[in-house]
C-alpha positions, 0 to 999 in steps of 0.5 A: 135103379133109374130115378122116376123124378119124384124127389121123395124116393129115397133109395139110400139109406135103408135097412133089411132085417130078418129074425128067425127064432125057434124055441121048444119047452118040454116037461118030462115026468118021472113020477114025482120028480120032473125035468124041464128042458128049453132049447132055443136057436135064433138067427139075426140077419141085419143089414143097413145100407148107405152111400159109401164114404171114406174116412180120412185119406182112405179110399172109398169102400165098394158097395152100399153095405154099411153095417152087416150083423149076422149073429147066431144064438144057441141056448139050453136051460135045463131044471130037474125038480125033486120032492124029497120030502113034505118039507124038502125040495130040491132043484138042480139046473144048467144053462148054456149059451153059444153065440157066433157074430160075423160082421159086414160092410164098410162101418162094422159096429162089432168085431167077429166073435164067438162066446160060450157060456155055461152055468149050474146050480143047486136050490134047496128048500126046507120048510120048518112049519 
């Protein structure tokens, strides 16, 4: 980029962030019992730019991308609600998440990684009154 003579113009450092998120929430009725499902996906693309510099005796890196974070996240939550009697209800649930991170730049903050988690539960509610 050619300087225009204005000393207030700053080309570096700067950052660019794009975040995309989509979520679906559904309720499905089966008479009295029902199912709730939440499905989501997120894509976080973050880039921070600065003057390249060497650490110690290492060569100066190419480019101006200092930190690159490219994180994708998928999630699923499901809950099944049952009304078993006037005094007894039960909820069964499942939660799952997947993340994939890719790094970039000459000063990475996080390593590349993939994570996956899953959990389930059963919740019983009894009323004595």
